[in-house]
N, C-alpha and C positions, 0 to 999 in steps of 0.2 A: 771052387765057384762062390762060395760062402764069402771067403777072403774079400774077393771081388768085388763084392756088393757092399760090402762095409769099409772098404777103400774108399769107392765111389760115392759111398754117403758121407763118408767124413770131407771129400773132397767137395761135394755139393754143400755142407754147413759152411765149411771155410768161405767159399765163393760168396753166400749168402748173407755171411758176417761182414765180409768186404764190400759189398752192394750195400747192407745198410750203414755201415760208418761212412760211406761216402754220400750217401742220402743225408745222411743226419748232419754233416758239414754245408753240404749245399743249402738244407734247409736253414740253418743258423746264420747263415751269408745272406740269403735273400731277405729273412726276418730283419736282421741287423740293418741293412740297408735301408729297408721299407722304413724301418724307424726312424731310421737318420733322416730320410727325405722327408717323412712327416714332419718330423723336429723343425726341419732348416724349411720347407716350404708351404707348412701349415698342414696341419691334421686334416681340413675339409678336402682339402686336392685329393685325397687318399680315402678318404673314409669309406667310400663304396667299396673299393676294392679290398681292404682291410677285412671289413665284415665279410665279404665271400672269401678270402682267402681262410678266415678264422673257420666259417661254418664247412668247409671243405677239410679241414685240419680236426675239425671236431668231429665230422662223421668218418674221417678214415680211422681216427682215434678209436671210436665208438665200435666198428666193424672190425678193429683189430680184438677189442676187449670181448665181442660176442661171438668171435669165430666166424661171422658171416664175410663172404668175398662181395666185392663192391659190383654192381649191376651196371655197366657203362651209361644207361638210358638213365636209371636212375640217378648218376652221379651228375649227369648233365641237368638234371630237374633240379637239384639241390644248388647247383652254381647259378642257375638264371632266377631264384626265388630271391 
């Protein structure tokens, strides 16, 4: 039975690693496109969105460092500010 748990835990780790890679790639694509749009169309058009984006990313990075889980209501509050 212990072998099954070890195997299952190993598979979960691989799934999380693959999901993280996909997420990182998507984040890179979004930020590159956003920067390109701001460069071509003018940063003032995207300033509000960029500030909000950065706040959300900063909050997520901080929650990873402190080990806290994000609360959905708390996340909405940060986005609206």
